[in-house]
N, C-alpha and C positions, 0 to 999 in steps of 0.2 A: 356377306360371308362372316361367320363368327370369328375367324382367325384375324381378319382385317380389323374388326371391332376391338378385339382383345389387344392388337398391336396399337391401335389408336388410343385406347384407354391407358395402356401401359405408357405410351409416349406422354400423355397428359399428366399421369402420375409422376413420371420422371421429371418433367418440366416443373411440376409443383415442388418436388424434392430439391431440385437444383435451385429454385427460387428461395425456398426456405433455408437451404444451406448458405446461400449467398447473404441473406439477411442475418443469419446467426453469425456468420464469419465477420460481417461488418460491425455488428454490435458487441461481439465477444471481447475485444480489447477494452472497450468502454466499460462494460459490465465487470470485467476482471479488475480493472483499475479502481473502480468504485469499491469493490469488495476488499481489495487490498487496503485502500484508504480507510475504510470502516474498521478493519482489523487493527490498523496502525493507531487509530484514535482510541480504540478499546485498550490497546497496550499502553498508550500514553496516559489514559485515565487511571489504569491500575498502577502505573508507575507513580503518578501524582499521589495516590493514596499511600503507596509504599514509602515515598519520601516523607509524607506528613506523619505517618505512624513511626517511622524510623527516627525522624527528628524529635518527635515528642518523647520517644524512648531514650533519647540522649545519644543516638548514633552520630558519629562524625561524618563529614562529607566524604572522607576517605573510605569509611566503612560502607556508606551508601554507594560510592563509586564501585567498590568491589562487588556489591550486590547486583548493580545493573550490568557490570561486565560479565558476571556469570549468566545472566539472562541473555545477553547479546551473543554469548558463545554458543547458545543452544536454540536460538530462535531466528526467524527471518529478519527481525529488526536487529540490525548490526550496530547501530549507534543510538546512544541516549545522551541528550543534552538537557540538563536541568539547571536553571539559573537562580540567582538571587533576585531581589526586587529591583535591582538596577539593570538586569539583563545580562549580567556576567555569568558565564557557565561555571558553576562551582562543583557540579557533579556531572561527570561524563566519562565515557570509556575510550577516549581517544588520547593516548598518552602524548605528552609534549605539546599539546595545542592549548593555547589560551584564547578564549573567544568571548566577545561581548556583542550581543545583538544590538543593532542600531535601528532607529526608526526611519533612517534615510535610505530610500531605494537607490539613490545615486551611489552611496557608499557600499550598500549591500543589496544588490538587485535580487538575490535569492532569499536571504535570511530576514530582510526587513519586515516582511509580511507577518512574521511571528511576533514582532514587538508589541502589537496590540493586545496580546494575551496577558501582558503585565497589568492591564487595567480591566480585564474581564472578571466577572464573578466566577467562583469555582465551577459552576455548572454552565459557564458561558460556551458559546459556539466554538468548535474546534477550527483549526486551519489545516486543510489538506491541500498539499501542493503537488502538482504534476512533477514528474522526474525532470530535473534540470541541472545545469552546472552550478556547483556551489562555490562559495568564496574561498574556502581554505585551501583547495588544491585542484580546482578545475575538473573534478570527477563528477559524474552524473549520479544523483541520488534523488529519491522521492522522500519527502518529509511530511509528517503530520504532527501537530502540537495541540496542547490544551493548556488552560490556565492551571496554576497550582491550587491546591485545596487548603493548604496551611498558611500561605502567605502569597502575595503577588509574585509570581514566577512563571517562566515558560518551561513546559515539560514537553520535550520534542523527541520523537523517535525517527530513525532513518533507515531506509532500505536501499542498498546499492542497485544500480541499473542492471548489473549482471544477474542478480537474484530475480528482478522483475522479468527479465528476458527468459530466464529458465522457467519461471512460473507460467508465463504466456505460452512457451513452447509445450509444456506439459499439458496445459488446458487444450491447446490445439490438437495435440496427439490424442488425448482422451476423446475429444469431440469427434475427430476423424474416425476413431475406432467405434464409437457409438453409432455414427452415421453409417458406417460399413455394415454393422450388425443389423440395422433397420432396413438395409437395401440388399437383397439377395439377387444375384444374377445367375441365370442358367441359360442353356443353349436355346430354349424355346421362348422365354419371355422374362420380363422383370417383375418381381414381386416387391411391393412396398408395404411394409407393415407399420 
């Protein structure tokens, strides 16, 4: 009977859709995290150029701090940490915090991985870190960093966990809406487009 065949075909299509949705939902956080990390690296590389140009033009660390604070106020990257050649943060938008990167993971479990950027060439590989608790206040942040272009330095940008959660939720909502549009239900059968 053609009705039974259509029901069986629709069931197979529905099973395929559920399997595809399951795969997508399993990979989505990983893909999103990679995309966020890549964007953070791009932001850090532009910031490294900004610092190099600003320094060459004679801007002070305070003026450069004001510039990165303005960027942080309007972007997903909420923190900028730019060091001198010793790893001491000399340009950053976190008032009242003095911070020096250490190479010792026992002293700085989260931040120490960025110390190697001090010895990397300007086009050296970035560091992209998963979200984790940071040393200065036990909050969860995701960081990415690159080497400086004008001198050995760390150029790091950070995104707080609540922003990451909001972005993941938005992607999940958009993905659900897209999946609903591609699957239409009616009383007689399921159509998958």
